[in-house]
C-alpha positions in Angstrom: -23.4 -172.1 202.0 -20.1 -172.7 202.7 -17.4 -174.5 200.3 -16.4 -178.0 200.9 -13.1 -178.4 202.8 -10.4 -180.3 201.3 -10.1 -183.9 202.4 -7.4 -184.5 205.2 -4.4 -186.0 203.8 -4.2 -189.6 204.5 -1.2 -190.7 206.9 1.2 -189.0 208.7 1.8 -185.6 207.6 5.2 -184.6 206.2 7.2 -181.9 208.2 7.9 -178.5 206.6 11.4 -178.6 207.6 13.5 -181.0 209.7 15.0 -180.0 213.3 18.3 -181.8 212.7 19.8 -183.9 210.2 19.9 -188.0 210.5 23.6 -189.1 210.9 22.3 -192.4 212.4 23.3 -193.9 209.2 26.3 -192.0 208.3 29.7 -194.0 208.3 31.0 -190.8 210.4 34.7 -191.3 211.9 33.9 -189.7 215.4 37.1 -190.6 216.8 39.9 -189.4 215.2 43.4 -188.6 216.5 44.1 -185.0 217.1 47.0 -185.3 213.8 44.7 -186.4 211.1 41.4 -183.9 212.0 40.7 -180.8 210.2 42.2 -178.4 212.9 45.1 -180.1 213.0 45.6 -180.3 209.2 45.1 -176.3 208.8 46.9 -176.1 212.1 43.8 -174.1 213.3 44.7 -173.8 216.9 47.8 -171.5 215.9 46.3 -169.8 213.2 43.6 -168.5 215.4 45.3 -167.6 217.8 47.4 -165.1 215.7 44.9 -161.9 215.9 46.3 -160.3 218.9 44.4 -157.0 219.1 46.4 -154.1 220.9 43.4 -152.1 222.0 40.2 -153.1 223.7 38.3 -151.2 220.3 35.9 -153.8 218.5 37.3 -152.9 215.0 40.6 -153.6 215.4 40.0 -157.2 214.7 38.6 -156.3 211.4 41.6 -154.7 210.6 44.4 -157.5 211.8 41.9 -159.9 209.6 41.8 -158.5 206.4 45.3 -157.9 206.4 46.3 -161.4 207.7 43.7 -162.6 205.0 45.5 -160.4 202.4 49.0 -161.9 203.0 47.7 -165.5 202.6 46.2 -164.8 199.5 49.7 -163.0 198.5 51.6 -166.4 199.6 49.2 -168.5 197.5 49.7 -166.1 194.2 53.2 -166.4 195.0 53.6 -170.2 194.9 51.3 -170.1 191.5 53.6 -167.3 189.8 57.1 -169.3 190.8 55.6 -172.8 189.1 54.2 -170.7 186.0 57.6 -169.1 185.7 59.4 -172.7 185.9 56.7 -173.8 183.3 57.8 -170.7 180.7 61.7 -172.1 181.6 61.2 -175.5 179.9 58.5 -174.2 177.3 55.5 -176.1 178.8 52.9 -173.2 178.8 49.9 -175.2 179.2 49.9 -175.5 182.9 51.4 -172.0 183.0 47.9 -171.0 182.0 46.1 -172.6 184.6 48.6 -171.0 187.6 48.0 -167.5 186.1 44.3 -167.9 185.7 44.0 -169.3 189.3 46.2 -165.8 190.5 43.7 -163.8 188.7 40.8 -165.3 190.7 43.2 -164.6 194.0 43.4 -161.1 192.4 39.7 -160.5 192.6 39.8 -162.1 196.5 42.4 -159.3 197.3 40.1 -156.2 195.4 37.3 -157.5 197.2 39.1 -157.5 200.7 39.3 -153.9 200.5 35.8 -153.7 200.5 35.5 -154.8 203.9 37.7 -152.7 205.0 36.1 -149.8 204.0 33.2 -150.4 206.4 35.7 -149.3 208.6 34.5 -145.3 209.4 37.6 -143.0 210.3 36.3 -142.6 213.5 36.7 -146.5 213.7 40.0 -146.5 213.0 41.4 -143.4 214.4 40.0 -145.2 218.0 43.1 -147.6 217.9 45.5 -146.5 214.9 48.0 -145.5 217.3 48.4 -148.7 218.5 50.1 -149.3 215.3 52.8 -147.2 215.9 55.1 -147.2 212.7 53.7 -150.5 211.1 52.5 -150.4 207.5 51.7 -152.7 204.9 54.7 -150.6 203.1 56.6 -153.5 204.9 54.9 -156.0 204.0 57.8 -158.0 202.5 55.6 -160.7 200.7 53.8 -157.6 198.7 57.6 -156.6 197.9 58.6 -160.2 196.8 55.3 -160.0 194.8 56.0 -157.2 192.5 59.9 -157.9 192.3 58.5 -161.6 191.1 56.3 -160.1 188.2 58.9 -157.6 187.4 58.6 -154.5 189.4 62.0 -154.3 190.6 63.3 -151.2 192.6 66.3 -151.9 195.0 65.5 -149.2 197.2 62.3 -150.5 198.8 64.1 -153.5 200.7 65.8 -151.1 202.9 63.0 -151.1 205.4 63.8 -154.8 205.8 67.4 -155.0 206.9 66.4 -155.3 210.8 64.6 -159.0 209.6 67.9 -160.7 207.9 65.3 -163.6 206.6 63.3 -161.3 205.0 66.1 -159.3 203.6 67.6 -161.8 201.9 64.5 -163.5 200.3 64.1 -160.1 199.5 67.4 -159.7 198.0 67.2 -162.9 195.8 63.6 -161.8 194.3 65.5 -158.5 193.3 68.4 -160.5 191.8 66.7 -163.1 189.7 64.9 -163.0 186.5 60.9 -162.0 187.1 58.2 -163.3 185.3 58.4 -160.9 182.1 62.4 -161.6 182.3 61.6 -165.3 181.5 59.0 -164.5 179.2 61.5 -162.4 177.1 63.9 -165.3 177.1 61.0 -167.5 175.8 60.3 -165.2 172.9 63.7 -164.9 171.9 64.2 -168.9 171.9 61.2 -169.0 169.9 63.1 -166.9 167.3 61.8 -163.6 168.1 64.4 -160.9 167.9 65.2 -159.6 171.4 68.0 -157.4 172.2 71.0 -159.2 174.0 71.1 -156.1 176.6 67.5 -157.3 178.2 68.5 -161.2 178.0 71.5 -160.7 179.8 71.0 -157.4 182.0 71.4 -157.1 185.8 67.7 -158.3 186.5 68.0 -156.3 189.8 67.5 -153.1 187.9 64.1 -151.6 186.8 63.2 -152.8 183.4 63.1 -150.4 180.7 61.1 -150.9 177.7 62.1 -151.6 174.0 61.0 -151.1 170.8 61.8 -154.3 169.6 60.1 -156.3 172.4 56.6 -154.3 171.2 57.4 -155.4 167.4 57.9 -159.0 168.9 54.4 -158.6 170.8 52.8 -157.4 167.6 54.0 -159.9 165.5 52.7 -162.8 167.8 49.2 -161.0 167.8 49.1 -160.4 164.2 49.9 -164.2 163.6 47.6 -165.6 166.3 47.1 -169.3 164.8 51.4 -169.5 164.4 51.5 -168.5 168.0 48.6 -169.2 169.9 50.3 -170.0 172.9 52.3 -167.2 172.9 49.2 -165.1 172.0 47.5 -166.7 175.1 50.3 -166.1 177.5 50.0 -162.3 176.3 46.8 -162.0 177.3 47.1 -163.8 180.6 50.0 -161.4 181.7 47.4 -158.5 180.5 44.9 -159.8 182.7 47.6 -160.0 185.6 49.0 -156.7 185.3 45.1 -155.1 184.6 44.2 -157.2 187.9 47.1 -155.7 190.0 46.5 -151.8 188.7 42.6 -152.6 190.4 44.3 -153.8 193.4 46.6 -150.6 194.0 43.4 -148.5 193.2 40.9 -150.4 195.3 44.0 -149.6 198.1 44.5 -146.2 197.6 40.8 -145.7 197.5 40.2 -147.2 200.8 42.8 -145.4 202.4 41.1 -142.4 201.1 37.9 -143.3 202.6 39.3 -144.2 205.9 42.2 -141.5 206.6 41.8 -138.8 204.0 45.2 -137.5 202.9 46.9 -138.4 206.6 50.4 -139.4 206.4 50.8 -143.1 206.4 51.8 -145.1 209.8 54.9 -146.4 207.8 56.1 -142.8 206.9 55.0 -142.3 203.5 52.7 -139.8 202.0 50.1 -142.2 202.2 47.3 -141.5 199.4 49.8 -139.5 197.3 52.1 -142.4 197.5 49.8 -144.9 196.7 48.8 -143.0 193.8 52.0 -143.4 192.0 52.3 -147.0 192.0 49.1 -146.4 189.6 51.8 -145.2 186.8 53.4 -148.4 187.0 53.4 -151.3 184.4 54.7 -155.0 184.9 54.3 -155.6 181.1 55.0 -152.3 179.3 55.4 -153.2 175.4 52.0 -155.3 175.7 50.0 -152.0 176.5 52.0 -150.0 174.0 51.5 -153.0 171.3 47.4 -152.1 171.6 48.0 -148.9 170.0 50.0 -150.0 167.2 47.5 -152.6 166.4 
């Protein structure tokens, strides 16, 4: 005896999936002047024409786009950091926190982009590496401005940009200007903390040298968070920025090691060995040393 069949559904059977979205009831602007289009607003024609591989190798496109994307993210980082510095100068920290948090999200993207580049095998890269000549990420002027803006000053690093007067002047200005950390120390001083005058009036183009009085100031902030809550929050945002930068450097180093081993870099550096040196750098040294004293 067979089981009774389910009754057939009444009316037309609804499709499982649609073939196309019905836009007949949408007020779409079908005729848009070029100046007001998505592509026009983003200047996509110029942006998408900027990838010009110099070899017929498939993977060179990946290499170019990864580095161009990183440069765009760095441009946004600098945009946010400059605005954050202005907030610190004006002692309006609330907007600054949002800007620094946004920089943190950008840094996550910068770290993750190395995962994409790491899909490039040593054989893939060697197939077009000679096309780079002496071109190298070491010559990224935006990266150098980023380091100077946060607080890692090194006059030697701008020499490689002498052939590009516009970039050289931008780097020189960033080198000689107070960094994010310099402006933070100025803020601590205005709030009544004892910051040495030698740090407040120093030559900002020179590398920052840690001072025990600055560590003491940060300890005072951490021990009285209810009183100095905005400074406490600023301190944690700076530590986050420093830590993420370290993760970016580390990911860069390991990706280079994975792809070229211990070969010398195209820009003339020792490659992985040079990148390993940068892992010792701290933008905000007293914020790290204060942790040991708490």
